C-alpha positions as CSV (number, residue, x, y, z in Angstrom):
1,M,3.5,-72.7,165.4
2,K,6.2,-71.9,163.5
3,I,8.7,-74.0,161.5
4,F,12.1,-73.1,160.3
5,S,14.6,-75.2,158.3
6,G,18.5,-74.0,158.6
7,T,20.6,-74.2,155.4
8,S,21.8,-77.9,156.0
9,N,18.9,-80.4,155.7
10,R,15.9,-78.4,154.2
11,I,14.2,-81.8,153.0
12,F,15.0,-83.4,156.5
13,A,12.4,-79.9,157.9
14,E,9.9,-80.5,155.1
15,L,9.2,-83.9,156.4
16,V,8.8,-83.0,159.8
17,A,6.3,-79.9,158.9
18,K,4.5,-82.5,156.7
19,H,4.4,-85.2,159.7
20,L,3.2,-82.4,161.2
21,N,0.6,-80.7,158.9
22,C,2.1,-77.4,159.2
23,P,4.0,-75.5,156.0
24,L,7.6,-74.6,156.9
25,S,7.7,-71.2,157.8
26,D,9.2,-67.9,155.6
27,V,12.4,-67.1,155.7
28,I,15.6,-66.2,153.8
29,V,19.0,-67.0,154.4
30,S,21.8,-65.5,152.6
31,K,25.7,-64.8,152.7
32,F,27.0,-61.2,153.0
33,A,30.4,-60.3,150.9
34,D,32.6,-60.6,154.2
35,K,30.6,-64.8,154.6
36,E,28.7,-63.7,157.4
37,I,24.8,-65.0,157.2
38,N,21.6,-63.0,156.9
39,L,18.7,-64.3,157.9
40,V,15.4,-62.6,157.6
41,I,12.6,-63.9,159.1
42,N,9.1,-62.8,156.8
43,E,6.5,-64.0,159.4
44,N,5.7,-62.8,162.3
45,V,6.4,-65.0,165.4
46,R,5.0,-62.9,168.5
47,K,3.3,-65.3,170.8
48,D,4.0,-68.6,168.1
49,D,5.7,-71.5,169.2
50,V,8.9,-71.3,167.3
51,F,11.0,-74.4,165.9
52,V,14.3,-74.3,164.0
53,I,15.4,-77.8,162.1
54,Q,19.2,-77.7,162.0
55,P,22.0,-80.2,162.4
56,T,24.3,-79.0,165.2
57,G,27.0,-81.3,163.8
58,P,30.4,-80.5,162.7
59,S,30.2,-78.3,159.6
60,V,32.0,-79.1,156.7
61,N,31.7,-75.8,154.5
62,G,31.5,-72.9,157.4
63,S,32.0,-72.1,161.0
64,P,30.5,-73.7,163.7
65,N,28.1,-70.4,164.3
66,D,27.0,-71.3,160.6
67,N,25.3,-74.7,162.1
68,F,23.0,-72.8,163.6
69,M,21.5,-70.7,161.1
């Protein structure tokens, strides 16, 4: 099982991962100069169950697509 944290609530993702006794997976989230999101997953996720913990409520700082990154 792989658990990834989005950008909005890493603390909550860490608590969920701890509760499931599974470390957060390695991901790097950054922004390009034009403010688009760059997401790099540093692990193989093939044939694994993958969960992304990210709130989907309105974003104060970004576009609606940013909510899913």
